[in-house]
C-alpha positions as CSV (number, residue, x, y, z in Angstrom):
1,X,20.1,13.4,45.9
2,X,17.0,15.6,45.5
3,X,18.1,16.6,42.0
4,X,18.6,13.0,41.0
5,X,15.1,12.0,42.3
6,X,13.5,14.9,40.5
7,X,15.3,14.0,37.3
8,X,14.2,10.4,37.5
9,X,10.6,11.4,38.2
10,X,10.6,13.7,35.2
11,X,12.1,11.1,33.0
12,X,9.4,8.6,34.1
13,X,6.6,11.2,33.4
14,X,8.1,11.9,30.0
15,X,8.2,8.1,29.2
16,X,4.5,7.8,30.2
17,X,3.6,10.7,28.0
18,X,5.5,9.2,25.1
19,X,3.8,5.9,25.6
20,X,0.4,7.6,25.7
21,X,1.1,9.4,22.5
22,X,2.3,6.2,20.8
23,X,-0.8,4.3,21.9
24,X,-3.1,7.1,20.6
25,X,-1.2,7.1,17.3
26,X,-1.9,3.4,16.9
27,X,-5.6,4.2,16.7
28,X,-5.1,6.9,14.0
29,X,-6.3,5.0,10.9
30,X,-6.0,7.9,8.4
31,X,-4.7,6.8,5.0
32,X,-3.7,8.4,1.7
33,X,-7.0,7.9,-0.1
34,X,-5.4,8.4,-3.5
35,X,-3.0,5.5,-2.9
36,X,-5.8,3.3,-1.5
37,X,-7.9,4.1,-4.6
38,X,-5.1,3.1,-6.9
39,X,-4.2,0.0,-4.9
40,X,-7.9,-1.2,-4.9
41,X,-8.6,0.1,-8.5
42,X,-11.6,2.1,-7.3
43,X,-14.1,3.8,-9.6
44,X,-15.0,7.5,-8.9
45,X,-18.2,6.5,-7.2
46,X,-16.4,3.9,-5.1
47,X,-13.9,6.5,-4.0
48,X,-16.6,8.7,-2.6
49,X,-18.2,5.8,-0.7
50,X,-14.9,4.5,0.6
51,X,-13.9,8.0,1.8
52,X,-17.2,8.3,3.8
53,X,-16.9,4.8,5.3
54,X,-13.3,5.3,6.2
55,X,-13.9,8.7,7.7
56,X,-16.5,7.1,10.0
57,X,-14.1,4.3,10.8
58,X,-11.3,6.8,11.8
59,X,-13.7,8.6,14.1
60,X,-14.8,5.4,15.8
61,X,-11.2,4.3,16.2
62,X,-10.2,7.6,17.8
63,X,-13.1,7.2,20.3
64,X,-11.8,3.7,21.1
65,X,-8.4,5.1,21.8
66,X,-9.9,7.3,24.6
67,X,-11.6,4.3,26.2
68,X,-10.2,2.1,28.9
69,X,-9.2,-1.6,28.9
70,X,-12.0,-4.0,27.8
71,X,-14.2,-1.2,26.6
72,X,-11.4,-0.1,24.2
73,X,-11.1,-3.6,22.8
74,X,-14.9,-3.9,22.3
75,X,-15.0,-0.5,20.6
76,X,-12.2,-1.5,18.2
77,X,-13.9,-4.8,17.3
78,X,-17.2,-3.0,16.7
79,X,-15.5,-0.3,14.5
80,X,-13.7,-3.0,12.5
81,X,-16.8,-5.1,12.0
82,X,-18.9,-2.1,10.9
83,X,-16.1,-0.9,8.5
84,X,-15.7,-4.4,7.0
85,X,-19.5,-4.8,6.6
86,X,-19.9,-1.4,4.8
87,X,-16.9,-2.0,2.6
88,X,-18.3,-5.3,1.5
89,X,-21.3,-3.4,0.0
90,X,-19.1,-1.0,-1.9
91,X,-16.2,-3.1,-3.1
92,X,-16.2,-6.0,-5.5
93,X,-14.8,-9.4,-4.5
94,X,-11.1,-8.8,-5.4
95,X,-11.1,-5.3,-4.1
96,X,-12.6,-6.5,-0.8
97,X,-10.1,-9.3,-0.5
98,X,-7.2,-6.8,-0.9
99,X,-8.9,-4.3,1.5
100,X,-9.1,-7.0,4.2
101,X,-5.5,-7.9,3.7
102,X,-4.5,-4.2,4.1
103,X,-6.7,-3.6,7.1
104,X,-5.6,-6.8,9.0
105,X,-2.0,-6.0,8.3
106,X,-2.4,-2.5,9.6
107,X,-4.2,-3.6,12.7
108,X,-1.6,-6.3,13.4
109,X,1.3,-4.0,12.9
110,X,-0.1,-1.5,15.3
111,X,-0.8,-4.1,17.9
112,X,-4.5,-3.8,17.7
113,X,-5.1,-7.5,16.8
């Protein structure tokens, strides 16, 4: 009986650890910058700016992943708003539209929207 209880406890702890890792992975927003550049048709100057903006966005999302409840949701919203605002300065109208589509799809697929 004791062995069965210990096994069940360990299985529950393992499931909690797996859920925590999966939740943290949802906030990892790193992308293949070369593929993003090709998809958006970025110029060399735009690539550098987009890399800088995206790096900051990734850091802010990882900070949000460490927060709890409502604070997490607020930090995600702030990070997304800042990213979108900065990208609007760097990208042209068509690039920006495509970027928004990619970003919203990614956030939706990861359960962050």
